[in-house]
C-alpha positions in Angstrom: 2.2 5.2 14.6 3.9 1.8 15.5 5.3 3.5 18.6 1.7 4.3 19.5 0.9 0.7 19.2 3.7 -0.3 21.7 2.4 2.3 24.1 -1.1 0.8 23.8 -0.4 -2.8 24.1 3.2 -3.5 23.5 4.7 -6.5 25.3 7.8 -8.8 25.0 5.8 -11.9 24.4 5.0 -14.3 21.6 2.9 -13.6 18.6 0.1 -15.7 20.1 0.3 -13.7 23.2 -0.3 -10.5 21.2 -3.6 -11.9 20.1 -4.7 -13.3 23.5 -3.2 -10.8 26.1 -3.9 -7.4 24.3 -7.3 -6.7 26.4 -5.5 -7.5 29.7 -2.6 -5.2 28.7 -4.5 -2.4 28.2 -6.7 -2.9 31.3 -3.6 -2.5 33.4 -1.8 0.3 31.6 -1.1 3.7 33.0 -3.6 6.1 31.4 -0.9 8.5 30.8 0.8 6.1 28.6 -2.6 5.5 26.6 -3.1 9.1 26.1 0.4 9.4 24.9 -0.1 6.6 22.6 -3.3 8.0 21.3 -1.5 11.3 20.4 1.0 9.3 18.2 -1.7 9.3 15.7 -1.1 12.9 14.9 2.6 12.3 14.1 1.8 9.0 12.4 -0.9 10.7 10.2 1.7 13.1 9.0 4.3 10.3 8.4 1.6 8.4 6.3 0.8 11.3 4.3 4.3 12.0 3.4 4.6 8.3 2.5 1.8 8.7 0.1 3.5 11.7 -1.3 6.7 9.7 -1.8 4.7 6.9 -3.5 3.4 9.5 -5.9 6.8 10.6 -6.7 8.2 7.2 -7.5 5.2 6.7 -9.8 6.1 9.8 -11.7 5.8 9.7 -15.6 3.5 6.6 -15.6 -0.1 6.1 -16.5 -1.9 8.9 -15.0 -4.8 6.9 -13.8 -2.5 4.4 -12.1 -0.5 7.0 -10.4 -3.6 9.0 -9.0 -5.3 5.8 -8.2 -2.6 4.2 -6.0 -1.6 7.6 -4.3 -5.5 8.3 -3.5 -5.6 4.8 -2.0 -2.5 5.3 0.3 -3.8 8.9 1.2 -7.1 7.1 2.3 -5.0 4.6 4.2 -3.3 7.4 6.1 -6.5 9.0 7.0 -8.3 5.9 8.1 -5.1 4.8 10.0 -4.9 8.1 11.8 -8.5 7.9 12.7 -8.5 4.4 13.9 -5.3 4.8 16.0 -7.0 8.0 17.8 -10.3 5.9 18.5 -8.0 3.0 19.8 -7.0 5.7 22.3 -10.5 6.2 23.6 -11.2 2.4 23.6 -8.2 1.9 25.7 -9.1 4.6 28.3 -12.6 3.2 28.3 -11.2 -0.3 29.3 -9.0 1.2 31.9 -12.0 3.2 33.3 -13.7 -0.2 34.2 -16.4 -0.2 31.6 -17.9 -3.7 31.7 -18.8 -4.1 28.1 -16.8 -2.1 25.6 -18.2 -4.0 22.6 -19.8 -0.7 21.0 -16.4 0.8 20.6 -14.8 -2.5 19.8 -17.3 -3.0 17.0 -16.5 0.6 15.8 -12.9 -0.1 15.6 -13.7 -3.2 13.6 -15.6 -1.0 11.2 -12.7 1.2 10.6 -10.5 -1.8 10.0 -13.0 -3.1 7.4 -13.1 0.3 5.7 -9.4 0.4 5.5 -9.2 -3.0 4.0 -11.7 -1.9 1.2 -9.3 0.9 0.1 -5.9 -0.5 1.2 -6.1 -4.0 -0.2 -7.0 -2.7 -3.8 -4.3 0.0 -3.7 -1.6 -2.5 -2.4 -2.4 -5.1 -5.1 -2.3 -2.2 -7.7 1.1 -1.0 -6.5 2.6 -4.6 -6.4 1.4 -5.1 -9.9 2.6 -1.9 -11.1 6.1 -2.6 -9.6 6.1 -6.1 -11.2 5.2 -4.5 -14.6 7.9 -1.9 -14.3 5.6 1.0 -14.1 7.5 2.5 -11.3 11.1 3.6 -10.4 11.3 0.6 -8.0 13.2 -2.5 -8.9 10.9 -5.5 -9.6 11.8 -7.3 -6.3 10.2 -4.6 -4.4 6.8 -5.7 -5.2 7.6 -8.2 -2.3 7.7 -5.4 0.2 4.2 -4.3 -0.8 2.5 -3.2 2.6 -0.1 -5.5 2.1 2.0 -8.5 1.8 4.1 -7.5 4.9 0.9 -6.9 6.8 -0.6 -10.2 6.0 2.8 -12.0 6.9 3.2 -10.3 10.2 -0.4 -10.3 11.4 -0.8 -14.0 11.0 2.6 -14.7 12.7 1.2 -16.0 15.9 3.9 -18.7 15.9 6.6 -16.1 16.5 8.3 -16.6 19.9 8.9 -13.9 22.5 10.1 -11.3 22.9 9.5 -10.0 19.4 6.4 -11.9 18.3 3.9 -9.8 20.2 5.5 -6.6 18.8 5.3 -7.9 15.1 1.7 -9.2 15.5 0.2 -6.4 17.4 2.0 -3.7 15.5 1.7 -5.4 12.2 -0.3 -2.7 10.3 2.1 0.1 11.2 5.2 -1.9 11.0 4.5 -3.1 7.6 4.4 0.6 6.6 7.6 1.4 8.5 9.3 -1.3 6.4 7.9 -0.4 3.1 8.6 3.2 3.3 12.0 2.7 4.9 13.1 0.4 2.2 11.6 2.7 -0.5 13.6 5.7 0.8 16.9 3.8 0.8 16.1 2.6 -2.8 15.2 6.1 -3.9 18.4 7.5 -2.3 20.7 5.0 -3.8 19.0 5.7 -7.4 19.6 9.3 -7.0 23.1 8.8 -6.0 23.8 6.7 -9.0 22.1 8.9 -11.4 24.3 11.9 -9.9 27.4 9.9 -10.4 26.6 8.9 -13.9 25.9 12.6 -14.9 29.2 13.5 -13.6 31.1 11.0 -15.8 
């Protein structure tokens, strides 16, 4: 879905410009590009769901309540992120269409973000705690790569210069999960290779 973010309002600017120029970027965008960006929600939703399944696997043989609770939280994030991204497509097309006051849709998007925070923040904190307390297959340092922490770091990085600042700030949410799942898959692969090598010796 990070690719969809960039299709919506991607720009080679600073972090501060990502916050101030988003509306202008969308207003002047090609509607076909915005439609394609909205369709990324489908692929993104599948990816997020696979990521939640990956988290479930890394929490194997741990307390059941922790495993189910964290996984449910990440599945909820997947559903809400997919819905929000799809609605963003409608919002962007409304702006391009010349609607003078898209406040209603903007407020609706804000509600999506708020609901996402209600389930996402506890799930992210629980995950970081589980990692730190060695209730997962991840190393302790991976707690620092919790998606909530990465999102907070990137979304407030308005000080970042062009050309990457705008991409980092504007796509903070989805980029946080790209980094989280990407690093996790690499760790899991290395652990599997190490275990396979140990079993052969």
